[in-house]
VMD Tcl script that draws the C-alpha trace (Angstrom):
set ca {
  {35.73 -8.88 -65.27}
  {34.57 -7.60 -61.88}
  {32.07 -4.82 -61.18}
  {32.41 -2.80 -57.99}
  {29.35 -2.23 -55.80}
  {29.54 1.35 -54.54}
  {27.49 3.39 -52.08}
  {25.32 5.67 -54.27}
  {24.65 9.37 -53.72}
  {22.28 9.59 -50.76}
  {20.97 13.12 -51.06}
  {21.98 16.61 -50.12}
  {24.10 16.87 -46.95}
  {24.07 13.06 -46.43}
  {27.57 11.64 -46.74}
  {27.36 8.27 -44.99}
  {25.03 5.40 -44.19}
  {24.91 2.13 -42.28}
  {24.57 -1.23 -44.00}
  {21.27 -2.49 -42.61}
  {21.33 -5.87 -44.33}
  {22.73 -7.77 -47.26}
  {20.01 -9.38 -49.35}
  {22.47 -11.64 -51.17}
  {25.24 -13.97 -50.03}
  {28.65 -14.50 -51.60}
  {28.19 -16.91 -54.49}
  {24.57 -15.92 -55.19}
  {23.65 -15.12 -58.79}
  {22.42 -11.57 -59.33}
  {20.56 -9.90 -62.17}
  {20.81 -6.30 -63.34}
  {18.86 -3.92 -61.05}
  {18.29 -6.67 -58.47}
  {18.52 -5.37 -54.86}
  {21.79 -6.38 -53.20}
  {21.65 -4.67 -49.83}
  {19.83 -2.02 -47.80}
  {21.52 1.16 -46.56}
  {20.07 3.08 -43.65}
  {20.65 6.85 -43.59}
  {19.59 9.48 -41.10}
  {16.18 9.69 -42.77}
  {15.44 6.85 -45.15}
  {16.35 3.30 -46.12}
  {17.94 3.00 -49.57}
  {18.36 -0.13 -51.66}
  {21.60 -0.69 -53.58}
  {20.87 -2.46 -56.87}
  {23.20 -4.47 -59.09}
  {24.59 -2.56 -62.07}
  {25.65 -5.77 -63.81}
  {24.63 -9.41 -63.94}
  {26.84 -12.12 -62.54}
  {27.67 -13.52 -59.11}
  {28.21 -11.71 -55.82}
  {31.92 -12.46 -55.56}
  {32.84 -10.54 -52.41}
  {31.24 -8.60 -49.56}
  {33.70 -5.98 -48.33}
  {31.53 -4.06 -45.85}
  {29.34 -6.14 -43.56}
  {25.99 -5.50 -41.86}
  {26.30 -2.72 -39.30}
  {29.31 -1.06 -40.96}
  {29.20 2.69 -41.54}
  {30.14 3.55 -45.11}
  {30.60 6.80 -47.02}
  {29.20 7.74 -50.43}
  {31.36 6.20 -53.16}
  {32.81 3.47 -50.93}
  {33.20 0.06 -52.55}
  {31.20 -2.36 -50.39}
  {31.27 -5.45 -52.58}
  {32.17 -6.95 -55.95}
  {30.12 -8.65 -58.65}
  {32.04 -11.23 -60.69}
  {30.91 -11.69 -64.26}
  {31.06 -14.93 -66.19}
  {30.31 -17.18 -63.21}
  {26.54 -16.81 -63.33}
  {26.03 -20.08 -65.23}
  {27.96 -22.08 -62.64}
  {26.07 -20.47 -59.83}
  {22.61 -21.13 -61.28}
  {22.29 -24.77 -60.12}
  {23.18 -23.74 -56.58}
  {20.72 -20.89 -56.81}
  {18.02 -23.23 -58.05}
  {18.66 -25.70 -55.23}
  {18.74 -23.06 -52.55}
  {14.97 -22.48 -52.18}
  {14.34 -25.94 -50.65}
  {16.35 -25.42 -47.40}
  {15.42 -21.75 -47.26}
  {11.73 -22.57 -47.50}
  {12.10 -25.16 -44.72}
  {14.08 -22.85 -42.44}
  {11.19 -20.62 -41.33}
  {9.30 -23.60 -39.93}
  {12.24 -24.98 -37.92}
  {14.37 -21.96 -37.08}
  {13.67 -19.39 -34.36}
  {12.24 -16.07 -35.57}
  {15.55 -14.31 -34.99}
  {17.31 -16.52 -37.56}
  {14.85 -15.87 -40.37}
  {16.22 -13.66 -43.16}
  {14.13 -10.49 -43.08}
  {14.53 -6.78 -43.78}
  {14.63 -4.30 -40.86}
  {11.21 -2.98 -41.93}
  {9.78 -6.50 -41.85}
  {11.24 -7.19 -38.39}
  {9.83 -3.94 -37.00}
  {6.36 -4.60 -38.40}
  {6.46 -8.18 -37.13}
  {7.29 -6.95 -33.63}
  {4.48 -4.38 -33.77}
  {1.89 -6.92 -34.99}
  {3.09 -9.79 -32.82}
  {3.85 -11.93 -35.85}
  {6.34 -14.82 -35.65}
  {8.69 -14.34 -38.61}
  {9.24 -18.09 -38.77}
  {5.60 -18.55 -39.78}
  {5.59 -15.92 -42.53}
  {5.67 -17.00 -46.17}
  {8.63 -15.22 -47.76}
  {8.36 -13.67 -51.23}
  {11.71 -11.91 -51.36}
  {14.86 -13.11 -53.11}
  {16.37 -16.28 -51.60}
  {13.52 -16.70 -49.15}
  {13.90 -13.17 -47.75}
  {10.89 -12.01 -45.71}
  {9.66 -8.61 -46.91}
  {7.48 -6.08 -45.14}
  {4.58 -6.94 -47.43}
  {4.80 -10.58 -46.32}
  {4.45 -9.58 -42.67}
  {1.59 -7.22 -43.46}
  {-0.32 -10.10 -45.08}
  {0.27 -12.46 -42.14}
  {-2.36 -12.98 -39.47}
  {-1.12 -11.92 -36.01}
  {-3.49 -14.19 -34.07}
  {-2.50 -17.34 -35.90}
  {1.18 -16.46 -35.81}
  {1.10 -15.52 -32.17}
  {-0.47 -18.73 -30.84}
  {2.64 -20.94 -31.02}
  {4.73 -18.27 -29.33}
  {2.07 -17.73 -26.69}
  {1.92 -21.45 -25.96}
  {5.67 -21.68 -25.52}
  {6.02 -18.47 -23.54}
  {4.67 -19.51 -20.08}
  {7.61 -21.80 -19.21}
  {10.41 -19.18 -19.29}
  {8.12 -16.36 -18.13}
  {6.99 -18.27 -15.05}
  {10.56 -19.02 -13.94}
  {11.38 -15.55 -12.50}
  {8.29 -15.73 -10.27}
  {9.86 -18.57 -8.27}
  {11.70 -17.76 -5.05}
  {14.96 -19.24 -6.30}
  {18.12 -17.34 -7.28}
  {17.69 -14.22 -9.44}
  {18.18 -14.74 -13.16}
  {21.04 -13.21 -15.10}
  {20.36 -9.61 -16.18}
  {21.00 -10.61 -19.78}
  {17.99 -12.95 -19.66}
  {15.69 -10.08 -18.73}
  {17.09 -7.43 -21.05}
  {17.95 -7.09 -24.69}
  {20.43 -4.49 -25.88}
  {19.77 -3.35 -29.44}
  {21.76 -0.66 -31.19}
  {19.68 2.34 -32.21}
  {19.09 2.70 -35.92}
  {20.56 5.76 -37.62}
  {17.04 7.11 -38.10}
  {16.23 6.72 -34.40}
  {19.54 8.33 -33.44}
  {18.77 11.28 -35.72}
  {15.24 11.64 -34.34}
  {16.61 11.65 -30.78}
  {19.32 14.18 -31.61}
  {17.04 16.56 -33.50}
  {14.31 16.51 -30.86}
  {16.82 17.26 -28.12}
  {18.39 20.02 -30.21}
  {14.96 21.58 -30.62}
  {14.46 21.63 -26.86}
  {17.94 23.00 -26.21}
  {17.88 25.67 -28.92}
  {14.35 27.05 -29.20}
  {12.37 28.92 -26.57}
  {9.59 26.41 -27.03}
  {6.09 27.10 -25.75}
  {2.73 25.43 -26.43}
  {-0.69 27.05 -26.53}
  {-4.00 25.21 -26.79}
  {-7.49 25.65 -28.14}
  {-10.40 23.38 -28.97}
  {-12.44 23.10 -32.12}
  {-16.01 21.94 -32.69}
  {-15.84 19.39 -35.53}
  {-19.62 19.32 -36.13}
  {-19.75 21.31 -39.36}
  {-16.65 19.89 -41.01}
  {-17.80 16.35 -40.19}
  {-21.22 17.08 -41.69}
  {-19.61 18.55 -44.83}
  {-17.33 15.55 -45.19}
  {-20.18 13.06 -44.72}
  {-22.29 14.86 -47.32}
  {-19.66 14.92 -50.05}
  {-17.25 12.05 -49.28}
  {-18.87 9.57 -51.68}
  {-18.98 12.00 -54.59}
  {-15.47 13.19 -53.78}
  {-14.04 9.67 -53.85}
  {-15.95 8.80 -57.02}
  {-14.61 11.84 -58.86}
  {-11.04 11.98 -57.53}
  {-10.34 8.36 -56.65}
  {-9.21 9.24 -53.13}
  {-11.03 9.47 -49.80}
  {-11.82 12.85 -48.31}
  {-10.15 13.09 -44.91}
  {-9.90 15.81 -42.31}
  {-6.20 16.48 -42.89}
  {-6.89 18.38 -46.12}
  {-9.18 20.77 -44.23}
  {-6.49 21.41 -41.63}
  {-3.81 21.89 -44.29}
  {-5.97 24.46 -46.08}
  {-6.82 26.15 -42.78}
  {-3.12 26.25 -41.87}
  {-2.19 27.87 -45.19}
  {-4.77 30.61 -44.64}
  {-3.51 31.20 -41.09}
  {0.15 31.19 -42.20}
  {-0.60 33.89 -44.77}
  {-2.06 36.05 -42.03}
  {0.63 35.31 -39.42}
  {3.90 35.04 -41.43}
  {6.09 34.64 -38.33}
  {4.71 31.13 -37.88}
  {6.00 30.29 -41.38}
  {9.46 31.74 -40.75}
  {12.76 30.54 -39.29}
  {15.74 32.05 -37.49}
  {19.11 32.10 -39.27}
  {21.85 33.56 -37.12}
  {20.68 37.04 -36.16}
  {18.16 37.23 -39.02}
  {14.62 36.01 -39.62}
  {13.80 34.31 -42.92}
  {10.16 34.76 -43.91}
  {8.90 32.12 -46.33}
  {6.52 33.22 -49.07}
  {5.65 29.62 -49.93}
  {3.81 26.96 -47.98}
  {5.56 23.59 -47.90}
  {3.85 21.74 -45.06}
  {5.47 18.72 -43.42}
  {2.94 16.05 -42.47}
  {3.99 13.58 -39.80}
  {3.40 9.94 -40.80}
  {4.41 6.76 -39.03}
  {6.87 4.39 -40.70}
  {8.39 1.04 -39.66}
  {11.43 2.79 -38.17}
  {9.77 5.81 -36.58}
  {7.95 9.04 -37.30}
  {8.92 10.82 -40.51}
  {7.77 14.12 -41.99}
  {7.44 14.15 -45.79}
  {6.60 17.53 -47.30}
  {3.52 18.63 -49.23}
  {4.87 21.23 -51.67}
  {3.10 24.53 -52.42}
  {-0.02 23.66 -50.46}
  {-1.61 26.99 -51.39}
  {-1.80 25.72 -54.97}
  {-3.02 22.19 -54.15}
  {-6.68 21.20 -54.26}
  {-8.30 19.15 -51.50}
  {-7.94 16.10 -53.74}
  {-4.29 16.90 -54.43}
  {-3.55 17.12 -50.71}
  {-5.33 13.85 -49.90}
  {-3.62 12.05 -52.78}
  {-0.17 13.29 -51.73}
  {-0.72 12.30 -48.11}
  {-1.90 8.83 -49.17}
  {1.11 8.36 -51.43}
  {3.51 9.42 -48.66}
  {1.85 7.15 -46.10}
  {2.23 4.15 -48.42}
  {5.85 5.01 -49.20}
  {6.57 5.36 -45.47}
  {5.05 1.93 -44.72}
  {7.05 0.37 -47.53}
  {10.28 2.16 -46.61}
  {10.34 3.92 -50.00}
  {10.54 7.58 -48.93}
  {13.42 9.49 -50.51}
  {15.55 12.33 -49.17}
  {13.78 14.74 -51.51}
  {10.40 13.73 -50.08}
  {11.43 15.06 -46.68}
  {13.72 17.97 -47.58}
  {12.58 21.44 -46.57}
  {9.20 22.18 -45.07}
  {8.11 25.48 -43.53}
  {5.49 24.25 -41.05}
  {4.47 20.85 -39.63}
  {1.11 19.24 -38.84}
  {1.08 16.13 -36.65}
  {-2.06 14.10 -35.98}
  {-1.69 12.16 -32.75}
  {-5.44 11.59 -32.77}
  {-5.06 8.59 -35.08}
  {-3.34 6.82 -32.16}
  {-5.96 7.97 -29.65}
  {-4.07 10.94 -28.16}
  {-6.44 13.41 -26.48}
  {-3.84 16.13 -25.84}
  {-0.08 16.57 -26.25}
  {2.67 19.16 -26.60}
  {4.38 18.48 -29.94}
  {8.10 19.22 -30.31}
  {9.34 21.56 -33.03}
  {10.72 20.21 -36.30}
  {13.90 22.38 -36.70}
  {14.50 24.81 -38.25}
  {10.75 25.46 -38.42}
  {9.30 27.82 -35.86}
  {5.98 26.05 -35.19}
  {4.10 22.75 -35.31}
  {0.36 22.13 -35.09}
  {-0.82 19.09 -33.15}
  {-4.22 17.54 -33.95}
  {-5.82 15.11 -31.54}
  {-8.65 12.65 -31.08}
  {-12.19 13.87 -31.79}
  {-14.29 13.08 -28.74}
  {-17.86 13.94 -27.83}
  {-18.12 16.29 -24.86}
  {-20.91 18.36 -23.27}
  {-20.60 21.97 -24.45}
  {-22.54 25.13 -23.58}
  {-24.19 26.22 -26.85}
  {-26.52 29.23 -26.75}
  {-27.22 28.76 -23.08}
  {-27.93 25.04 -23.46}
  {-25.77 21.97 -22.92}
  {-25.23 19.99 -26.11}
  {-23.03 17.02 -26.94}
  {-20.52 18.04 -29.61}
  {-17.56 16.27 -31.28}
  {-14.61 18.28 -29.99}
  {-10.89 18.22 -30.75}
  {-8.06 19.80 -28.81}
  {-5.50 21.66 -30.90}
  {-1.95 22.42 -29.74}
  {0.49 24.86 -31.31}
  {4.10 24.53 -30.17}
  {6.21 27.46 -31.31}
  {9.57 29.15 -30.90}
  {8.90 32.13 -28.65}
  {12.06 33.81 -29.97}
  {10.27 34.52 -33.24}
  {6.55 33.99 -32.59}
  {4.84 36.15 -29.96}
  {2.05 34.83 -27.76}
  {-0.53 37.02 -29.48}
  {0.50 35.66 -32.89}
  {0.33 32.06 -31.67}
  {-3.13 32.51 -30.17}
  {-4.38 34.34 -33.27}
  {-3.03 31.57 -35.48}
  {-4.92 28.89 -33.51}
  {-8.11 30.97 -33.53}
  {-7.89 31.24 -37.33}
  {-7.55 27.46 -37.56}
  {-10.53 27.05 -35.24}
  {-12.67 29.51 -37.23}
  {-11.91 27.80 -40.55}
  {-12.67 24.29 -39.26}
  {-15.84 25.27 -37.43}
  {-17.08 27.08 -40.56}
  {-15.36 25.38 -43.52}
  {-17.12 27.70 -45.96}
  {-14.42 30.21 -45.04}
  {-11.88 28.03 -46.83}
  {-13.86 28.28 -50.06}
  {-14.37 32.02 -49.77}
  {-10.77 32.75 -48.62}
  {-11.97 34.39 -45.39}
}
mol new
graphics top color blue
foreach p $ca { graphics top sphere $p radius 0.5 }
foreach p [lrange $ca 0 end-1] q [lrange $ca 1 end] { graphics top cylinder $p $q radius 0.2 }
display resetview
């Protein structure tokens, strides 16, 4: 008896996906709930698990194919598992040897693992694989040491790199370039960002905030906070709380345009931009007005881990009424963030840097941060945008306001 492998439901409004990689080969034994392949949608990577034990008898849709929900992409054959077990048991020996001898590009690895390896400068051939059939997982790359992995590549690199410097004939263009198809997530990011620029009357206004008091408050209570709640106290929770207070006062910033109408949101679901292996994603903190500081920090930490592991779901990122993006973690001093449609505004945080400031007629060195609010001028007026940023500034410079709801 054969069991069909079908593309599962991928979430609201998502009807198709791309097969990122098969984790099993035809003839491999599979167990119930064992991952068979990875599907890449517009927003997340989804694993397709086996619904029955047996042997992968056929792969119908190959890596790179676009498939719709419900499509049969492979077949599991039952009753052949016993025959396949000896082959499965023998397989680890050549697979284990392959990473040492094969180039990095031939090593079986997930897209998330390849991306992280490229970012860290890790040679996939030197990574110890813990996945099924010698498959390199993202966690394996994260545990690898970049310096040690990079040395062999660095030693081999000078020969081909030095060649173009010679005065001989120019090399083929293909030797200098690499053409890689954009992932579905990257295509979606590109399309949505361009749509935001083409559709909204986007404008950015700036302010700066003195981080002295909030840093002092955090330093005073961070140990007790972590001991009680089991999570570190960061600055993002202060900004989320400050944003909620400002959104309540300036409802246009928490609204969106629908046709010739404006939809005002009486709830505060804030999208927080986090970096994942395949790009920036914006999971949503639900009902932030009802969350405690610890609840916010815990949710952000959970989302960041899920993003790194490629485990975010469609529901994690659905909705959102306002976005906060922290480019400061990458060292950005100032930027103009792009709207996250259909939201009407996004707050950009940046690097905290000491600067000389005039305080009470004297020059003092203060830890300062630039804030940027990009907004849709069709719905948010300049006065509202400036007022919103001032409310954020006031709350961060005097965090007692957040406790007293001022």
